[in-house]
N, C-alpha and C positions, 0 to 999 in steps of 0.2 A: 819561260822566255817566249816572246811572240816570234812567229816566223815572219821574215821579211815579205812584204808584198811582192807579188809577181809584177813583172814589167807591164803585163797586160792590164792588171788591176790598177796600177798607178796611172796608166794611160786612160783607162775608162773613167777614173775619178776626175782627171783633168778635163776630159771630154765633157763630163757632166758640169763642171765649173764653167766651161766656155759656153755650154748650152744656156745655163742660167744667165750668164753675162749677156749673151745674145738676146735673150728674151727682154732683159732690162734695157738694152740698147735699142731694140726695136720699139719698145714702149716710149722711150725718150725721143726717138726719131719721129714717131708719129705725133707726139705732143708738141714738138718744136716745129716741125716742118708742115704739119697739117693745119697750122693756125694762120698761115698767110705768107706773103712775100717777105723775104729777108733781103735787106739792102742797107746802105749806109744810114739812112734815117731810122731804120728799125734798130740798128745797133746803138745809135745815139739816144734812142728813147729808153734804153734799158735802165738808166739811172732812176727813172720815175716809175718803173714797173718791176718791183722786186720778185714777183711770182714768175714773170717771164725770164728774168735773169737767172732764177733758180732752175728753170727748165733748161736753159742754155748750159748752165754749169753741169747739170746732170748728164746732158748729152755729151758734152766735151769729155767729161770724166769717164763715162761708159765707153765712148769711142776709143779713147786711149787705153783703158784697162783691157778691153777685149783684144785689141791689137797686141798689147804687151803679152797677155796670157797665151795667145796663139803662138807668137814668135818665140817667146822665152821658155814656155813650158809645154804646150800641146805638141807642136811639131817635133821638138827633140824627144819627147816621151813616146810619140808615135813611131819615130825612127828606131828608138831603142826596143819597142815592142815588136818591131819588124826584124830585130837582131842586127840592126845597123848601128854604127857609132856616129852620132852627130858631132860635128866639129863647131866651127864658128857659126854665128847666126847667119851670115851670108851664105855659107856652104849648106846649112840646113835649109834655107830658103831655096837655093838652087836645086837641092835634091827634091824638095817638095814640088818644085816646078817640073822637074824631069819625071816625077811619079804622077803628075797630073792633078795634084790637089791645089796648086797655085798656078794661075794663068801666066803671070808675068812678074818676075822679081823686081824689075825696075818700077812697075806700078806700085808694088808693095812698099818699096823704099820711098817713093814719092808720097804715099799715104803716111809713112812714118815721119817724114819731114813735116808734113802737114800737121800731124798730131803734135809735134814739138812746137810748131808755130802757134797752134791754138792754145797750148798750155803756157808757153813762155813769153809770147808776145801778145798776150790777152788784151785785145781792144786798144792797142796803141794807135792804130789807124783804123777808124770805123769802116772805111770802104774796103780795105784789104782784109780786115777781119770778117766782114760779111761775105766776101768772095771765098775765103777759106772755109767758112761754115758751109757754104753751098758745095764746095769740093768734098767736105767731110760727109755731107748728105749723099753725094754721089759715090763715095768710096765705101759707105756702110754696106751696100749689097755685096761687095767683094769680101768683106769680113765674114758675112753670113754664108757666102758661097764656099769659102775655105773650110769653115766648120762643117758644112753639109758634105763636102767632098771627103774630108777626113773621116767623117761618120760613115759614108758609103764605102770607103776603103776598108773600114773595120768590119763591115758586113761581108763583102765579097772576098777580096784577097786574104784578109786576116781571118775570116770565118769565125768571128766572135759571136757569142750568143746575142741575138737581137733583143732579147728580153732584158739584157743588161745595159743596152744603149739608151741614151736620152733620145728624144724625138728630133726630127728634122725641124729646121727653122724656116719659116716663110720669109722670102726676101721682100723688103719694102718696095722693090722694083722687080715685078714678076718677069719682065723681059730680060733681066740680067742673066738668068740661067741659060738663056738661048744665045748669049753673046760669047761664044767660044771662038778663039782665034783659029 
């Protein structure tokens, strides 16, 4: 019979998953937003540019996936590894904010609503969709920052072996790390 994984091991595996998701999200972020200005006409032109539409789909999917994994798995497993008991998602987010790995729960919830709009209201209104894409571009550094803060927490307060930790992720917006409230 296999021994159950320790809570720290489960947390580390989830941290590794989020690291890989973050690398893929950053790749898609650069490919989508490094190509030029996104506006209504850009969205309207997607029907004739399947490769660009595919880049868009990859970014939207990766943005939502990383956000989901952080909120649904990483933060609860992090709290469990700290010998805390996570409750509802909002309570987990509030605890993450109090412990300093999330700047603002309201900002996270706004990004969550954005994620839902990007997926469920896909291009119904090209102007609104372009605006939402630009917001997702601006919220991506927040996701990367939360990963990096949880990782840093694993090093110092949790004293986990750094050799077992995935690497830090570089924010697509280097000034983001300096924007602490």
